[in-house]
C-alpha positions as CSV (number, residue, x, y, z in Angstrom):
1,M,-10.5,7.3,-19.1
2,T,-8.2,5.9,-16.4
3,A,-6.2,7.4,-13.6
4,H,-2.5,7.2,-13.1
5,L,-1.3,6.0,-9.7
6,D,1.5,8.5,-9.0
7,A,2.4,7.7,-5.4
8,L,1.5,5.9,-2.2
9,C,1.6,8.7,0.4
10,I,2.5,7.9,4.0
11,D,2.0,10.3,6.9
12,A,5.1,10.5,9.0
13,H,6.3,12.4,12.1
14,D,9.8,12.4,10.5
15,P,9.4,12.0,6.7
16,P,13.2,12.0,5.9
17,A,13.9,9.3,8.5
18,L,11.1,7.1,7.3
19,A,12.2,7.6,3.7
20,R,15.6,6.4,4.7
21,F,14.2,3.3,6.3
22,W,12.1,2.3,3.3
23,G,14.8,3.2,0.9
24,G,17.3,1.0,2.7
25,L,14.8,-1.9,2.9
26,L,13.5,-1.7,-0.7
27,G,16.7,-0.5,-2.4
28,W,14.8,2.4,-4.0
29,D,16.4,5.7,-5.0
30,P,15.7,9.0,-3.3
31,G,13.9,11.5,-5.3
32,D,14.4,14.0,-2.5
33,D,14.6,13.6,1.2
34,S,11.0,12.5,1.6
35,T,10.3,10.7,-1.8
36,L,11.5,7.4,-3.1
37,L,11.6,6.4,-6.7
38,P,11.2,2.7,-7.6
39,T,14.1,0.8,-9.0
40,D,11.9,-2.1,-10.2
41,D,8.5,-2.4,-12.0
42,T,6.4,-1.1,-9.1
43,G,5.3,1.9,-11.1
44,F,4.5,4.4,-8.3
45,R,6.6,6.4,-5.9
46,L,6.5,6.5,-2.1
47,R,6.0,10.0,-0.6
48,F,6.3,10.6,3.1
49,L,4.3,13.6,4.2
50,P,4.7,15.5,7.5
51,S,2.0,14.8,10.1
52,E,1.7,15.3,13.9
53,E,-1.2,12.9,14.2
54,P,-0.4,9.9,16.4
55,K,-0.8,6.4,14.9
56,T,-3.5,4.7,17.0
57,V,-4.9,1.9,15.0
58,Q,-3.6,-0.8,12.5
59,N,-3.3,0.6,9.0
60,P,-5.9,-0.6,6.5
61,M,-3.1,-1.3,4.0
62,H,0.4,-2.8,4.2
63,F,3.2,-4.1,2.0
64,D,3.7,-7.9,1.6
65,L,7.4,-8.4,0.7
66,T,8.3,-11.6,-1.0
67,S,11.1,-14.2,-0.4
68,Q,12.7,-16.7,-2.8
69,S,14.0,-18.8,0.1
70,L,14.0,-19.1,3.9
71,E,17.5,-17.5,3.9
72,Q,16.2,-14.5,1.9
73,Q,13.3,-14.1,4.2
74,Q,15.6,-14.1,7.2
75,E,17.9,-11.6,5.5
76,T,15.0,-9.2,4.8
77,V,13.9,-9.4,8.4
78,A,17.4,-8.8,9.7
79,R,17.8,-5.8,7.4
80,A,14.5,-4.3,8.5
81,L,15.5,-4.7,12.2
82,K,18.9,-3.2,11.6
83,L,17.3,-0.2,9.9
84,G,15.0,0.4,12.9
85,G,12.0,-1.9,12.4
86,R,10.6,-4.2,15.0
87,H,8.5,-7.4,15.4
88,I,4.8,-6.9,16.2
89,D,1.8,-9.1,17.0
90,V,-1.3,-8.4,15.0
91,G,-2.9,-11.7,15.8
92,Q,-0.9,-14.0,13.5
93,L,-0.9,-17.7,14.4
94,P,2.2,-19.6,15.5
95,E,1.9,-21.9,12.5
96,E,1.9,-19.1,10.0
97,E,5.2,-18.7,8.2
98,H,5.1,-15.0,7.3
99,V,6.8,-12.5,9.6
100,V,5.0,-9.4,10.7
101,L,7.1,-6.3,11.3
102,A,6.6,-2.5,11.8
103,D,8.7,0.3,10.5
104,P,10.1,2.9,13.0
105,E,6.7,4.7,13.1
106,G,4.7,1.6,13.6
107,N,3.4,1.0,10.0
108,E,2.9,-2.7,9.6
109,F,4.3,-4.8,6.8
110,C,4.8,-8.6,6.2
111,V,7.8,-10.6,4.9
112,I,6.1,-13.5,3.2
113,E,7.5,-17.0,3.2
114,A,9.1,-18.6,0.1
115,G,6.8,-20.6,-2.1
116,N,3.8,-18.3,-1.9
117,K,2.0,-19.1,-5.1
118,F,-0.3,-16.0,-5.2
119,L,2.7,-13.7,-5.3
120,A,5.0,-16.0,-7.3
121,E,5.1,-13.7,-10.4
122,C,5.6,-10.5,-8.4
123,G,8.8,-8.7,-7.4
124,F,10.1,-7.9,-4.0
125,I,7.0,-5.9,-3.2
126,G,4.5,-8.7,-3.9
127,A,1.4,-6.9,-2.8
128,L,-0.1,-3.9,-1.2
129,A,-2.6,-5.7,1.0
130,C,-5.7,-3.7,2.0
131,D,-8.8,-4.0,4.1
132,G,-11.7,-3.5,1.7
133,S,-14.9,-4.7,0.1
134,Q,-15.4,-6.4,-3.2
135,A,-17.0,-3.2,-4.4
136,V,-13.9,-1.2,-3.7
137,G,-11.8,-3.7,-5.6
138,Y,-14.1,-3.2,-8.6
139,F,-13.8,0.6,-8.1
140,W,-10.0,0.7,-8.2
141,S,-9.9,-1.7,-11.1
142,A,-12.1,0.6,-13.1
143,A,-10.3,3.8,-11.9
144,L,-6.8,2.6,-12.7
145,G,-7.6,0.4,-15.7
146,W,-5.9,-2.5,-13.9
147,P,-7.6,-5.9,-14.5
148,L,-8.9,-8.1,-11.8
149,V,-6.4,-10.9,-11.2
150,W,-8.5,-12.4,-8.3
151,D,-12.2,-12.2,-7.5
152,Q,-13.4,-14.9,-5.2
153,D,-15.3,-15.1,-1.9
154,E,-15.5,-11.2,-1.9
155,E,-11.7,-11.0,-2.0
156,T,-10.3,-9.1,-4.9
157,A,-6.9,-8.2,-6.4
158,I,-5.8,-6.1,-9.3
159,R,-2.4,-5.7,-11.0
160,S,-1.1,-3.2,-13.6
161,P,-0.7,-4.6,-17.1
162,L,2.9,-3.5,-16.8
163,G,3.6,-5.7,-13.8
164,G,4.5,-4.6,-10.3
165,P,2.8,-5.5,-7.1
166,K,-0.8,-6.6,-6.8
167,I,-3.2,-4.5,-4.8
168,T,-5.5,-6.8,-2.8
169,W,-8.7,-6.3,-0.7
170,G,-9.6,-9.0,1.8
171,G,-13.4,-8.6,1.9
172,P,-15.6,-8.6,5.1
173,P,-15.6,-8.1,7.9
174,L,-14.2,-4.6,7.5
175,P,-12.7,-2.7,10.5
176,V,-14.5,0.4,11.8
177,K,-12.9,3.5,10.3
178,T,-12.0,5.9,13.1
179,G,-10.2,8.7,11.2
180,P,-8.2,9.6,8.1
181,N,-5.9,6.8,6.9
182,R,-2.1,7.3,7.2
183,L,-1.6,5.7,3.8
184,R,-3.4,6.9,0.7
185,F,-3.1,7.0,-3.1
186,E,-2.1,10.0,-5.1
187,L,-3.6,10.0,-8.6
188,S,-3.3,12.2,-11.7
189,G,-4.6,12.3,-15.3
190,V,-8.3,11.9,-14.5
191,E,-11.4,14.0,-14.1
192,V,-12.9,14.2,-10.6
193,A,-16.4,13.9,-12.0
194,W,-15.6,10.6,-13.7
195,L,-14.3,9.1,-10.4
196,V,-17.5,10.3,-8.7
197,S,-19.5,8.5,-11.5
198,L,-17.6,5.3,-10.5
199,G,-18.6,5.7,-6.8
200,A,-16.0,8.0,-5.3
201,T,-17.0,11.0,-3.1
202,L,-15.5,14.5,-3.4
203,L,-14.4,15.6,0.1
204,D,-12.5,18.8,-0.8
205,D,-12.6,20.5,-4.2
206,G,-9.2,22.3,-3.9
207,P,-6.3,22.5,-6.4
208,V,-5.5,18.9,-5.3
209,A,-8.9,17.3,-4.8
210,L,-9.4,15.2,-1.7
211,M,-11.7,12.2,-2.4
212,A,-12.8,9.0,-0.8
213,D,-13.4,5.6,-2.5
214,P,-16.6,3.6,-1.9
215,D,-15.2,2.3,1.4
216,G,-14.3,5.8,2.6
217,N,-10.6,5.5,2.1
218,E,-9.1,8.9,1.3
219,F,-7.1,9.6,-1.8
220,T,-6.0,12.7,-3.7
221,V,-6.2,13.8,-7.4
222,S,-3.7,16.3,-8.8
223,R,-5.1,18.6,-11.4
C-alpha cells in the first residue's frame, strides 16, 4: 500500500493572487482560480487555501528552482520580481550562489545556481526542500513508495520513480514548531490506519483526515 501525493497545499490570504504568481513563475496551467496543474513531470498540483492566519516564521519547506546557466538564473529572478516577489535574507552567506526570494505572501523559495549536481537530473522545480529528521524522510519514502535517493549524515531525499522534483530533509538541528505549517501535503488512496502504523498521528478523524508525520508536520488524507 502506498499513498498518492495529490497536491501541495499552501495557506494564502489571497489564494487567486498567489496562484497567479506561481502560475506565472512556473508556467503551470490553472485548474481553477486557486489550483495549478503541472505542465511537467512534477506529479502533484498546487492548491492555495484561504487563511487569515499571519505568516510569522520561516516555512519548514520551500521550492528550489533550477537553472541551466547564469543567464537563466537571472531571468527567473527577474520574472519572480516582476510578478511581485522580493529578495529576502534568511542567513545565506555572501559567497553562496543561489538567490533567496519570497512570493507576495512571504513564502520562501530559492533559485539555484547552474551546475548544481544534486539537482542535475531534475526539472525546473528541482526540489521541495524541507526541515526534517532522518526518520521523517524514511516515513515519507514508505508512505509514498518513493525510493531514497540520498541518505547521508541524517540528511535524506526521495524522488518519485516517475521523475519530478526531489523531496529533501536536512536533518538536525530542527526548528521549534510554533503552530500549524502553511504548506502541507494532501494525500489520497491510502488507509489512515496504515499511515499510523508507519509512525503518523491522527489529529482529526473527519471526512478528510488531518494527520501529522513523525516530526509533527500536518498533512491531509482524502477518503
